[in-house]
N, C-alpha and C positions, 0 to 999 in steps of 0.2 A: 244374372240380373246385374245391371250396371247403373251408375249415377254420375252425372257431371258435377264437378266442384268448381263453379266459377269464382274467380278471385274478386277483390274489391279495390277501389281507389277511394280517396277522400277528396271530395270536391271543395271542402272547407274544413279546417281543423284548428280550434283554439284551445289552449289550456287555461281554464278559468281560475282554478285554485288548487292548492295542495290540501288534502284532507287529513284529519287527525289519525286515520288508519294508515297513512303513508301513501295511499293512492292519490290520483289526481282526478278532479272533475273536468270533463272535456265537453266541448260542444263541436259536433262534427256532422257532416253529411256523407253518408255511405252511398256508394254506387257500385253495383256488381257489373263486371265486364265480361265479355265473351272470350275469356282466356282462363284456363284452369286445368286441374288434374282430373283423372277419371278413377272411380272406385268400382270394382266388380266384386260380387260375393255369391257364393253358393252355400246351400244349407248343410249344416252338420247336425247329426242327431245326438252326438255325445256331449254337447254343451261347450266344447272347446272353441276358442277364438284363435285362428291362425292368420298371420299377416305376412304377405310377401310383397316384393317390389319389382318394378321393371329394371331397376339397377340398385346396387347396394346404397344404403343411406348411412351417414356418418353419425348416427345417434342410436342409443339402445332402444329396443322394442318397447320397453315399459314406458318410455317417455314420448312415444309416438302418439299424437292426438287421435289418429284413427283407432289405434288399439284402445286408448283411454275412452273414446266415445263408445266403442262397442261394449266395453266392460260396464260403463255407466248405464247404458240403455238396458243391457241384460239384467243388471242389478235392480234398476228401477221397476222393470216390468216383471221381475221374478221369472224370467224366461228360461226354460230348460234347454232351449235350442242353442246351437252354436253356428259358426260360419267360417268358411275359408275366404279371406278377403285379399284382394290383390289391388295394390295402389300403383297406378301408372303416373309417376311423378314427373312433371315438366316445369312447374313453377319453382323459381329460385327461393332459397332460404334467406332470411334476414333482408327482405326486400320491401317491406311495408305494404304488401299486397294481400296479406291475410291468407296465404296459401295453406298453411297448416290448419288454420281455423276453418277454411273452406272445406278441407278434407274431412275434418271432424263433423261439420254440419252435413256434408253429403253422406257420411257413414250413418248418421242418425236417420236421415231420410230413407236410405237404402235398406237398412236392417229393420226399420219400421214396416217396410213393405214385405221384406223377405220373411220376417217372423209373424206377419199378419197381426201386428199389434194395433194398428189403426189409431195410433195416438195423434192428436191434433198438433198443428204447428206450435201452439202455445206451450204444450208440454215438452216438445222437443227443444224449444228455445230455453225453457227452464233448466232442462238437463244440460244443455250446451253452455249455459251461463257459468256452470261450475268448471268448465274446461278452458274457457278463455273469453275475454271481453268481446271479441269480434264474432264469436260463434253464434249467439242468438240472432244477430242480423243475417248472417250467412245461411242460416236454416231456411229463411224465406227469400232473401235477396230482393233485388229491385232498387228502390231509392228510399232512403229513410234518414230522418234526423236521429241522432243518438246523443244522449246526455249521461251524466254520471260518469262511470268508467266505460260507458258504451252500451250498458245493459238497458237503459230506458229509451225505448224505440218509439218513434212516431213515423209510420209508413206514409208516404205520399204517392201521388200518381207517378208511376215509373217514368223516368225521363227517357226520351228517344233523341239521339242526335239528329239534327236536320239532315235532309237528303244530301248525300255526297260527303258530308263532313265525316271525318274519320279520326279515331283515337289511336295514338301511338303510345305504347308503354315501353320504357327501356330501363334496365337496371345496370348501373355502371359497374366497373370492376372494383367494387367496394361493398362493404356491408356495414350497417350501423347498429351496434348493440343498443337495445332499448334503453338500458340504464344510462348510456352516454347521451342519448337524445334528451332524456328527462333531466339530466344533471344541470344543464345550463338554460333550460327553456324558461322564458318569462311567464309569469302568471298574470293574465290580462284582466281578470275580473269579468263580470258578465256582460258588459256593455256591447263589445264588438259582436259577440254571439247573438245577443238579443236583437240588435239592429239588423244583422244578417237574416235571422229568422223572419223578422217583420217585413223585410224587403221581399223575401221569397214568398211569404204567405199572402202578400198583396197580389201575387200573380197566380197562385194555385190555391185550391181548397184543400187544406190539410184534414185528413180523416184520423180521428183519435182512436178508432176502434180496431185499427190494424189492417183494415181492408182498403183497397185503392179508392180514391175519391171518385165521385160520380161526374164531376165537371172536368172538361178537357182543359189542360193547362194552356195558358197563353204562351206558346213556345217561343215566339219571337222575343217577347219581353223577358221571359224567364231566362233564355240563353244569353240575353244581354247582361243579366246578373251573373249567371254561371261562368260566362266567358270573359268577364270584365277583369283585367289584371288588377284593378284597384280593389275589387271585392273578393276575388279568389285569394285565399290566405291559408297558410299552414305555419303555425307558430314554431314547429320543430325546425323549419328552415333556419331560424335565428340561432339555434343551438348546434345544428348539424353542419351547416355550411363552413364555419370557420375551422372545424376540426376534420372535415371530410371534403376537401376541395374538389374531388372527382365528382361528387354529387352536385355541387354548385356549378361546376363546368358543364355537366350534363344539362342542367336546366337552361343555362345561357345558350348552349348550342341549339336546343329546341327552338328558342326564340329566334336565333339567327337563321335557322332553317325554315322559318315561316309559320311556326305554331301561333295560332290566335291567342292562346294562353298556355302556360306551362306551370306545373306545380309538382312539388315532391308529394308522394303519397305516404300517409301514415308517418312513422318516425324514420322513414327512409329504408333503403337507399334509392328506390325506384322513383322515376320522374315520368309524368304523363303529359301529353300535349294534344290539343285538338287542332286538326288541319282542315282547311276548306274543302280539300279533295283527297281521295285515296291516293292519287298519284303523288301529291305533295308529301303525304305521310310515308309512302313507300320510299321516295327519294331520301327523305330525312332518315329513315331506318338504315338505308345503305350507308349514308354518311356517318351515322352513329355506331355502326356495327363494330368498328375496331376498338371502341371504348365501352362496349356493352357485354354483359354476361347473359342477358336475357332480353328478348324483344317480342312484342306482339303488335301487329297492325290489326285493329279490331273495332268493335262498336260497344255500346252499352248493352247490358243483358238483363232480361227479366223473364220469369217463367210465364 
């Protein structure tokens, strides 16, 4: 049995305030993309969790989010079964694409099926919230507003790129420690985020119950918002670009190569851009390959 683990990008990301607990309140738009790892699992009757990889990873097993997710689900469900899990890892580490969180989310979905637990998404999201801020969104994927530290989700009608338009994701030869990104990021207050939500919600019907909206988005108007360089925003660019010039260079090259809009994802280091045609995206990928440690020419994803 196997499960796909699609990664995510942030179409908008602002840091609203620092909280008393040391975390930060964010306002962001998550979007899953058709690029990710794959999880496979077979049943064990002895209750043990074994995890293997397609290639060795440079972190201990106990810190792997796949292993943690399996243990957390087994404990929650009081399940006597175990699993042999194999992770085919292709997504880069420290890239702002939620690769590890996507793996954890996929593990929860996969073992929920393998162990016949039949837990709803809401329960898996609750378990995932204890593993990482991005995990609850990635359990379900699609398109969603996220607030708080990322755990307060409002799912909206999943976005589709217009015909022929293509997404390019590239990770430069750099990585950005999360603590470095947060160290110098400005706290904007709520205004920019509230204005962005209001502009988006004027084009689509937001559904607060976690299911897709019933109305079709006005894609032309919505993508004018999503693809507008003046409204696409990531506050972490302000703190990351001065200390990680390779990331800033990557974004600039995206624009020079014809991207309609380009933005850093999460706290970096990956940059994504949307091109009018797949041909343009593929040409840009070739030009960026010498300064990239990961690339994907792809589309948005939803189940």
